[in-house]
Rosetta silent file (secondary structure, phi, psi, omega in degrees, C-alpha in Angstrom):
SEQUENCE: XXXXXXXXXXXXXXXXXXXXXXXXXXXXXXXXXXXXXXXXXXXXXXXXXXXXXXXXXXXXXXXXXXXXXXXXXXXXXXXXXXXXXXXXXXXXXXXXXXXXXXXXXXXXXXXXXXXXXXXXXXXXXXXXXXXXXXXXXXXXXXXXXXXXXXXXXXXXXXXXXXXXXXXXXXXXXXXXXXXXXXXXXXXXXXXXXXXXXXXXXXXXXXXXXXXXXXXXXXXXXXXXXXXXXXXXXXXXXXXXXXXXXXX
SCORE:     score description
SCORE:     0.000 S_00000001
   1 L     0.000  130.391 -176.349   12.523  -23.867   -5.583 S_00000001
   2 L   -67.139  144.359  175.478   10.183  -21.358   -7.262 S_00000001
   3 L   -98.106 -179.291 -175.197   11.640  -18.220   -8.756 S_00000001
   4 H   -61.775  -41.300 -179.969   10.106  -14.737   -8.805 S_00000001
   5 H   -60.489  -46.232  179.844    8.383  -15.290  -12.141 S_00000001
   6 H   -65.114  -40.907 -179.944    6.739  -18.491  -10.949 S_00000001
   7 H   -67.034  -39.841  177.640    5.710  -16.944   -7.626 S_00000001
   8 H   -59.177  -48.494 -178.535    4.221  -13.894   -9.347 S_00000001
   9 H   -61.823  -38.517  179.523    2.141  -16.062  -11.635 S_00000001
  10 H   -64.339  -44.446  179.470    1.013  -18.197   -8.706 S_00000001
  11 H   -64.054  -46.293 -178.708   -0.082  -15.140   -6.692 S_00000001
  12 H   -61.729  -41.980  178.663   -1.872  -13.574   -9.652 S_00000001
  13 H   -64.665  -38.785  179.453   -3.685  -16.835  -10.389 S_00000001
  14 H   -64.844  -45.017  178.800   -4.686  -17.202   -6.744 S_00000001
  15 H   -61.933  -43.673  179.670   -6.080  -13.675   -6.597 S_00000001
  16 H   -60.772  -42.937 -179.048   -7.963  -14.206   -9.852 S_00000001
  17 H   -63.967  -45.043 -179.929   -9.449  -17.471   -8.573 S_00000001
  18 H   -64.882  -42.749  179.643  -10.566  -15.956   -5.266 S_00000001
  19 H   -58.359  -48.048  179.867  -12.053  -12.914   -6.996 S_00000001
  20 H   -62.623  -37.320 -179.188  -14.112  -15.094   -9.322 S_00000001
  21 H   -59.481  -33.787 -177.654  -15.176  -17.285   -6.397 S_00000001
  22 L  -104.529   21.375  172.904  -16.772  -14.261   -4.734 S_00000001
  23 L    74.065   24.598 -179.339  -18.310  -12.835   -7.871 S_00000001
  24 L  -110.478  154.233  176.648  -15.703  -10.154   -8.461 S_00000001
  25 L   -80.086  127.247  178.186  -13.813   -9.256  -11.604 S_00000001
  26 H   -56.885  -29.650  179.782  -10.108  -10.174  -11.283 S_00000001
  27 H   -65.289  -17.326 -179.110   -9.238   -6.949  -13.106 S_00000001
  28 H   -92.587    5.717  176.381  -10.596   -5.037  -10.114 S_00000001
  29 L  -123.852  106.666 -179.185   -8.067   -6.556   -7.697 S_00000001
  30 E   -86.984  150.252  174.123   -4.541   -5.301   -8.213 S_00000001
  31 E  -108.127  115.368  177.035   -1.479   -7.056   -6.853 S_00000001
  32 E   -93.091  115.561 -178.935    1.062   -4.653   -5.388 S_00000001
  33 E   -81.440  110.312 -176.007    4.488   -6.307   -5.365 S_00000001
  34 E   -84.920  105.417 -171.082    6.130   -5.230   -2.096 S_00000001
  35 L  -100.851   11.548 -179.568    9.793   -5.003   -3.002 S_00000001
  36 L   -56.547  136.869  179.508   11.181   -3.517    0.201 S_00000001
  37 L    73.006   -5.605  177.328   14.668   -4.885    1.032 S_00000001
  38 L   -97.310  148.182 -174.570   14.907   -6.680   -2.323 S_00000001
  39 L   -74.151  166.141 -176.673   17.367   -5.468   -4.972 S_00000001
  40 H   -60.659  -33.951 -178.274   16.498   -3.693   -8.196 S_00000001
  41 H   -68.078  -25.878  173.871   17.177   -6.764  -10.332 S_00000001
  42 H   -69.851  -37.938  175.599   14.419   -8.600   -8.429 S_00000001
  43 H   -61.311  -43.879  178.200   12.050   -5.760   -9.289 S_00000001
  44 H   -59.550  -42.590  179.895   13.041   -6.109  -12.938 S_00000001
  45 H   -64.009  -42.169  177.938   12.347   -9.839  -12.840 S_00000001
  46 H   -64.203  -38.971  178.427    8.936   -9.262  -11.289 S_00000001
  47 H   -63.308  -43.670  178.424    8.178   -6.623  -13.921 S_00000001
  48 H   -61.354  -31.722  179.466    9.145   -9.020  -16.697 S_00000001
  49 H   -75.524  -19.896  179.057    6.768  -11.569  -15.155 S_00000001
  50 L   134.960  -12.240  178.315    3.881   -9.097  -15.264 S_00000001
  51 L   -67.166  138.937  179.279    4.027   -6.966  -12.100 S_00000001
  52 L  -126.083  -12.812 -178.035    3.543   -3.277  -12.788 S_00000001
  53 E  -125.577  133.341 -173.485    3.083   -1.763   -9.330 S_00000001
  54 E  -129.160  140.111 -178.095    5.691   -1.910   -6.569 S_00000001
  55 E  -112.230  133.533  178.773    5.518   -0.991   -2.881 S_00000001
  56 E  -126.021  140.145  179.155    8.386    0.367   -0.813 S_00000001
  57 L   -96.450  -25.931 -170.817    8.499    1.015    2.943 S_00000001
  58 L  -114.279  125.206 -168.525   11.784    2.871    3.256 S_00000001
  59 H   -57.404  -58.069 -173.837   12.205    6.252    1.604 S_00000001
  60 H   -65.137  -41.522  178.653   15.857    6.202    0.557 S_00000001
  61 H   -60.134  -44.414  179.909   15.834    2.555   -0.489 S_00000001
  62 H   -63.134  -43.713 -179.367   12.768    3.113   -2.625 S_00000001
  63 H   -63.852  -39.355  178.424   14.177    6.204   -4.302 S_00000001
  64 H   -60.938  -38.816  177.813   17.414    4.402   -5.123 S_00000001
  65 H   -68.667  -44.618  179.010   15.433    1.688   -6.911 S_00000001
  66 H   -57.039  -45.210 -177.904   13.284    4.194   -8.769 S_00000001
  67 H   -72.004  -27.939 -179.915   16.374    6.047   -9.941 S_00000001
  68 H   -82.421   -9.557 -179.166   18.217    2.868  -10.893 S_00000001
  69 L  -126.003   56.413 -172.453   15.291    1.703  -13.055 S_00000001
  70 L   -67.056  -22.690 -177.155   14.428    4.838  -15.045 S_00000001
  71 L   -96.182    2.717  179.856   13.192    2.926  -18.093 S_00000001
  72 L   -84.148  119.886 -179.478   10.887    0.618  -16.157 S_00000001
  73 L   -79.988   72.896 -175.973    7.262    1.584  -16.797 S_00000001
  74 L  -118.345  156.412  173.026    6.272    0.925  -13.201 S_00000001
  75 E  -104.928  129.781 -173.610    4.024    2.627  -10.681 S_00000001
  76 E  -109.444  126.442 -179.221    5.691    3.201   -7.305 S_00000001
  77 E  -112.393  130.072  171.096    3.737    3.145   -4.043 S_00000001
  78 E   -92.097  121.892 -173.087    5.090    4.331   -0.706 S_00000001
  79 L  -124.907   12.321 -179.885    3.526    2.070    1.925 S_00000001
  80 L  -102.527  175.281  175.891    5.643    2.694    5.014 S_00000001
  81 L   -65.011  141.491 -174.275    5.356    5.134    7.911 S_00000001
  82 L  -123.670  118.417  176.209    6.201    8.652    6.811 S_00000001
  83 L   -88.619  156.457 -174.528    7.873   11.250    8.997 S_00000001
  84 H   -63.200  -28.323  179.887    7.555   14.936    8.183 S_00000001
  85 H   -80.728    1.880  178.828   11.254   15.270    7.333 S_00000001
  86 H  -113.956    4.048 -172.861   10.866   12.599    4.625 S_00000001
  87 H   -71.024  -35.867 -174.894    7.867   14.005    2.769 S_00000001
  88 H   -61.067  -50.787  179.258    9.737   15.974    0.076 S_00000001
  89 H   -63.631  -33.417  177.140   11.529   13.012   -1.554 S_00000001
  90 H   -66.861  -44.448  178.841    8.332   10.940   -1.392 S_00000001
  91 H   -61.904  -29.132 -175.736    6.330   13.760   -2.985 S_00000001
  92 H   -84.164  -33.453 -168.357    8.960   14.056   -5.698 S_00000001
  93 H  -111.409  -24.729 -173.561    9.527   10.411   -6.609 S_00000001
  94 L   -97.615  159.923  178.382    6.480    8.288   -5.799 S_00000001
  95 L   -97.091  -30.678 -178.270    3.120    7.934   -7.553 S_00000001
  96 E  -133.542  151.801  167.378    1.089    6.771   -4.536 S_00000001
  97 E  -132.589  125.052 -176.301    1.228    7.073   -0.749 S_00000001
  98 E   -96.793   -5.618 -163.960   -0.874    4.616    1.279 S_00000001
  99 E  -119.130   40.557  176.072   -0.075    5.834    4.780 S_00000001
 100 E   -77.308  114.901 -179.439   -1.695    9.240    5.268 S_00000001
 101 L  -129.620    6.497  174.082   -2.736    9.308    8.916 S_00000001
 102 L  -159.966  152.238 -174.067   -2.585   13.001    9.778 S_00000001
 103 H   -64.732  -34.934 -178.716   -3.201   16.296    8.038 S_00000001
 104 H   -55.754  -44.838 -179.499    0.330   17.612    8.638 S_00000001
 105 H   -67.026  -43.334  179.284    1.820   14.887    6.426 S_00000001
 106 H   -61.158  -42.958 -179.401   -0.834   15.369    3.752 S_00000001
 107 H   -62.940  -42.288  179.445   -0.271   19.124    3.708 S_00000001
 108 H   -65.889  -42.735  177.787    3.490   18.733    3.330 S_00000001
 109 H   -61.548  -41.722  177.892    3.113   16.213    0.507 S_00000001
 110 H   -60.728  -48.937 -176.389    0.708   18.572   -1.234 S_00000001
 111 H   -67.685  -27.026 -175.109    3.002   21.583   -0.877 S_00000001
 112 H  -100.119   -2.104  177.736    6.062   19.619   -2.005 S_00000001
 113 L   -71.097  122.558 -178.510    4.535   17.795   -4.983 S_00000001
 114 L   -60.777  143.376 -177.155    6.236   19.192   -8.116 S_00000001
 115 L   -66.294  -23.609 -178.067    3.946   21.103  -10.455 S_00000001
 116 L   -85.143    0.075  176.570    5.122   19.110  -13.475 S_00000001
 117 L  -106.367  152.762  175.107    3.868   15.851  -11.966 S_00000001
 118 L   -65.746  162.606  177.347    0.236   14.736  -11.719 S_00000001
 119 L   -53.584  144.348  179.387   -1.376   14.935   -8.277 S_00000001
 120 E   -74.724  125.274  179.688   -0.040   12.375   -5.822 S_00000001
 121 E   -79.663  133.276 -174.380   -2.555    9.579   -5.305 S_00000001
 122 E  -135.560  151.573  170.572   -3.128    8.876   -1.617 S_00000001
 123 E  -120.256  147.243  173.759   -4.936    6.516    0.729 S_00000001
 124 E   -86.404  130.972  177.272   -5.824    7.189    4.340 S_00000001
 125 E   -87.068  127.255 -177.118   -4.392    4.617    6.727 S_00000001
 126 E  -112.835  128.624  175.809   -7.006    3.344    9.173 S_00000001
 127 L   -86.888   76.526 -171.318   -6.122    1.590   12.421 S_00000001
 128 L   -66.996  -22.809  179.463   -9.113   -0.708   12.130 S_00000001
 129 L   -90.532   -2.992 -173.311   -7.941   -2.907   15.033 S_00000001
 130 L    50.942   42.269 -177.167   -7.370    0.059   17.383 S_00000001
 131 L   -88.891  121.545 -178.484   -3.952   -1.502   17.920 S_00000001
 132 L   -64.040  -16.272  178.893   -1.541    0.758   19.845 S_00000001
 133 L   -91.752    1.820 -179.613    1.328   -0.734   17.836 S_00000001
 134 L  -114.689  146.908  172.644   -0.175    0.288   14.497 S_00000001
 135 L   -80.733  171.789  176.022   -0.332    3.659   12.791 S_00000001
 136 L   122.107  156.705  178.964   -3.523    5.022   11.292 S_00000001
 137 E   -79.908  156.247  171.486   -6.543    7.121   12.123 S_00000001
 138 L   -73.060  162.444  179.896   -9.424    5.912   14.257 S_00000001
 139 H   -60.914  -35.242 -178.646  -12.690    5.178   12.510 S_00000001
 140 H   -76.292   -1.124  177.787  -14.262    8.325   13.945 S_00000001
 141 H  -104.548   -7.561 -172.265  -11.479   10.403   12.336 S_00000001
 142 H   -60.536  -50.267 -172.758  -11.818    9.087    8.767 S_00000001
 143 H   -66.094  -39.150  179.383  -14.367   11.548    7.434 S_00000001
 144 H   -65.318  -43.781  179.582  -12.661   14.662    8.806 S_00000001
 145 H   -67.703  -39.376  178.671   -9.278   13.662    7.403 S_00000001
 146 H   -60.396  -43.595  179.573  -10.813   12.692    4.069 S_00000001
 147 H   -61.596  -41.541 -179.126  -12.488   16.097    3.781 S_00000001
 148 H   -68.063  -42.040 -179.816   -9.223   17.879    4.543 S_00000001
 149 H   -67.933  -39.651 -179.657   -7.188   15.792    2.093 S_00000001
 150 H   -58.285  -28.879 -177.630   -9.810   16.166   -0.629 S_00000001
 151 L   -79.975   -8.449 -177.234   -9.321   19.937   -0.451 S_00000001
 152 L   -87.758  120.187 -169.491   -5.588   19.731   -1.230 S_00000001
 153 L   -71.602  -22.423 -177.898   -5.067   20.365   -4.957 S_00000001
 154 L   -97.670    7.120  172.587   -1.809   18.433   -5.417 S_00000001
 155 E  -118.007  150.980  175.663   -3.201   15.275   -3.803 S_00000001
 156 E  -124.126  108.316  179.700   -5.847   12.916   -5.164 S_00000001
 157 E   -68.970  120.421 -176.604   -7.767   11.016   -2.515 S_00000001
 158 E  -117.436  -16.028  178.550   -8.198    7.474   -3.817 S_00000001
 159 E   162.779 -149.455 -172.864   -9.156    5.357   -0.832 S_00000001
 160 E  -128.799  152.913  174.051   -8.214    3.599    2.365 S_00000001
 161 E  -134.543  148.251  175.000   -5.460    1.304    3.607 S_00000001
 162 E  -146.074  152.690  171.391   -5.244   -0.849    6.713 S_00000001
 163 L  -127.729   98.538 -178.677   -2.857   -3.196    8.506 S_00000001
 164 L   -64.333  165.121  175.653   -4.860   -5.198   11.049 S_00000001
 165 L   -60.332  154.045  178.895   -3.362   -6.392   14.305 S_00000001
 166 L   -73.044  153.254  169.697   -1.288   -9.536   14.157 S_00000001
 167 L    62.235   32.912  174.031   -2.637  -12.987   15.057 S_00000001
 168 L   -78.813  147.509  173.684   -6.348  -12.208   14.801 S_00000001
 169 L   -72.928  161.365 -172.534   -8.698  -15.126   14.410 S_00000001
 170 H   -60.193  -38.395 -178.308  -10.436  -15.408   11.048 S_00000001
 171 H   -65.633  -42.906  179.117  -13.815  -14.232   12.324 S_00000001
 172 H   -67.006  -42.548  179.220  -12.397  -11.064   13.895 S_00000001
 173 H   -62.599  -42.735  178.625  -10.278  -10.315   10.840 S_00000001
 174 H   -61.592  -40.228  179.713  -13.278  -10.777    8.560 S_00000001
 175 H   -64.853  -39.774  179.181  -15.331   -8.402   10.690 S_00000001
 176 H   -69.502  -39.109  176.036  -12.619   -5.744   10.521 S_00000001
 177 H   -63.158  -38.041  178.011  -12.269   -6.183    6.763 S_00000001
 178 H   -63.184  -39.388  178.228  -16.049   -5.787    6.443 S_00000001
 179 H   -65.225  -39.518  177.438  -15.875   -2.504    8.358 S_00000001
 180 H   -63.128  -41.508  178.301  -13.148   -1.264    6.014 S_00000001
 181 H   -61.345  -41.409  179.090  -15.284   -2.189    3.024 S_00000001
 182 H   -64.326  -39.390  178.107  -18.208   -0.262    4.509 S_00000001
 183 H   -65.691  -39.605  177.071  -16.026    2.792    5.067 S_00000001
 184 H   -60.605  -45.851 -179.453  -14.814    2.684    1.471 S_00000001
 185 H   -61.733  -36.654  178.004  -18.388    2.539    0.234 S_00000001
 186 H   -66.122  -43.133  178.684  -19.279    5.500    2.432 S_00000001
 187 H   -63.759  -35.423 -178.497  -16.382    7.558    1.065 S_00000001
 188 H   -64.721  -25.602  176.379  -17.377    6.674   -2.474 S_00000001
 189 H   -73.565  -19.621 -177.775  -20.723    8.380   -1.946 S_00000001
 190 H  -100.393  -34.450 -172.753  -18.854   11.576   -1.078 S_00000001
 191 L  -132.756  106.421 -172.862  -15.834   11.514   -3.399 S_00000001
 192 L   -61.026  -26.026 -177.531  -16.246    9.977   -6.874 S_00000001
 193 L   -76.558  -14.210 -178.148  -12.510    9.360   -7.404 S_00000001
 194 L   -68.733  123.555 -177.111  -12.300    7.009   -4.411 S_00000001
 195 L  -149.470    5.688 -169.226  -11.863    3.468   -5.708 S_00000001
 196 E  -121.922  128.993  170.494   -9.085    1.810   -3.684 S_00000001
 197 E  -123.232  100.077 -178.060   -9.119   -0.430   -0.645 S_00000001
 198 E   -85.876  102.447 -168.038   -5.509   -1.419    0.061 S_00000001
 199 L  -160.141  130.229  178.523   -6.014   -4.429    2.295 S_00000001
 200 L   107.706  138.251 -179.454   -4.618   -7.935    2.549 S_00000001
 201 L  -133.139 -163.483 -172.704   -1.151   -9.454    2.447 S_00000001
 202 L   -56.872  -38.656 -172.763    0.458  -12.807    1.787 S_00000001
 203 L   -88.840  -16.561 -174.347   -1.290  -14.620    4.652 S_00000001
 204 L  -132.216   22.152 -174.291   -4.783  -13.116    4.437 S_00000001
 205 H   -64.056  -34.051 -179.054   -5.293  -12.145    0.812 S_00000001
 206 H   -62.392  -46.632 -179.856   -8.222  -14.533    0.322 S_00000001
 207 H   -65.315  -37.603 -179.915  -10.212  -13.004    3.180 S_00000001
 208 H   -65.681  -45.086  179.228   -9.303   -9.497    2.023 S_00000001
 209 H   -64.403  -39.381  177.785  -10.436  -10.104   -1.550 S_00000001
 210 H   -56.765  -35.548 -174.582  -13.638  -11.688   -0.256 S_00000001
 211 L  -106.503   30.267  164.800  -14.369   -8.474    1.642 S_00000001
 212 L    99.303    3.738  178.356  -13.702   -5.956   -1.078 S_00000001
 213 L   -58.188  137.101  174.281   -9.960   -5.347   -1.255 S_00000001
 214 L  -108.468   -3.391 -178.015   -8.962   -3.780   -4.568 S_00000001
 215 E  -152.327  107.434  175.965   -5.215   -3.880   -3.846 S_00000001
 216 E   -97.364  139.509 -174.680   -3.420   -6.705   -2.042 S_00000001
 217 E  -104.148  108.034 -171.750    0.154   -6.043   -0.899 S_00000001
 218 E  -120.570  119.031  176.135    2.302   -9.109   -1.484 S_00000001
 219 L  -108.887  -69.355 -176.376    6.000   -9.340   -0.677 S_00000001
 220 H   -56.916  -39.733 -177.771    6.987  -12.801    0.519 S_00000001
 221 H   -64.600  -19.959  179.559    4.597  -14.516   -1.876 S_00000001
 222 H  -105.423  -48.483 -172.398    6.403  -12.920   -4.829 S_00000001
 223 H   -96.963  -11.296 -176.316    9.974  -12.260   -3.765 S_00000001
 224 L    92.166 -173.840 -177.050   10.451  -14.967   -1.142 S_00000001
 225 L   -74.618  141.263  177.193   11.586  -14.570    2.454 S_00000001
 226 L   -83.129  157.140  171.416   13.486  -11.477    3.452 S_00000001
 227 L   -64.826  154.170 -177.956   16.772  -11.462    5.307 S_00000001
 228 L   -62.870  -32.667 -178.905   16.405  -10.956    9.060 S_00000001
 229 L  -134.119  146.256  172.291   18.211   -7.624    8.874 S_00000001
 230 L   -70.037  156.350 -178.734   18.766   -5.095    6.139 S_00000001
 231 L   -77.395  -15.566  177.245   22.321   -4.685    4.974 S_00000001
 232 L  -123.102  175.848 -179.530   22.238   -0.971    5.750 S_00000001
 233 L   -91.850   10.943 -173.764   20.804    1.129    8.550 S_00000001
 234 H   -60.959  -39.881 -172.209   18.253    2.865    6.347 S_00000001
 235 H   -62.627  -38.693 -173.570   15.264    0.972    7.624 S_00000001
 236 H   -63.485  -32.593 -179.573   15.633    1.905   11.259 S_00000001
 237 H   -72.340  -34.976 -175.250   15.375    5.612   10.510 S_00000001
 238 H   -90.911  -12.460 -166.872   12.267    5.244    8.381 S_00000001
 239 L  -109.729   46.846 -169.745   10.506    2.515   10.318 S_00000001
 240 L   -81.082  -16.376 -179.940    9.713    4.298   13.541 S_00000001
 241 L  -127.075   38.502  162.943    6.048    3.394   13.877 S_00000001
 242 L    65.342   86.351  175.036    5.960   -0.284   12.946 S_00000001
 243 L  -107.726   31.187 -175.460    5.127   -1.132    9.355 S_00000001
 244 L   -61.909  -20.389 -178.203    5.887   -4.812    9.788 S_00000001
 245 L   -86.848   -4.618 -178.469    2.543   -5.724    8.305 S_00000001
 246 L   -85.585   69.579 -178.463    3.089   -4.075    4.918 S_00000001
 247 L  -122.165    0.000    0.000    4.285   -7.215    3.246 S_00000001
């Protein structure tokens, strides 16, 4: 049975191979190791294998790992749904937030980002499938939210994130990924710092990389299968608008 080190190397090699296949530089496709529900020692093992960026869905769980690994030179991404009463700890402890879907959350993160930290890097979450079970802005809301976020001095707008609907056929998924790529390119004409398309997970990373993803979010492919339930009740409080696809 493969361990975390072997799985990390396998995922990285797969991403590199797919990137080259479609004429892209592997260095331009980052692998975000989604460590939600896995213990800190698994994060350490992944880091030793080469992972440098880690994604967490649950605020308190993520902060506990960050605090328990103070000497780990890692970049921490918050990739779960974010309620307004959870913005302060995220603004204080994380380096990235992928799930900005309304101005209220962006404004709170901006106001609560400590002055001694660099601006918080953020992505706008887009509900590209128009799925009622998914968070994210509609396509016709992207530009207005981007303009508002760009004006906030303690945030740095870096790109877009999406979680497509489950069980889409390959053709539909490819079309939605293409639309996300087009939106990223449009934002890049307006905001020079935009460079990130957070798109693709364990089951669809090849299609995502083919269509311009610069950051694939991989949990199971690196850490293995998660337990059916968390050992604590933390997840239920933080997971109110369905982040099941951030794996």
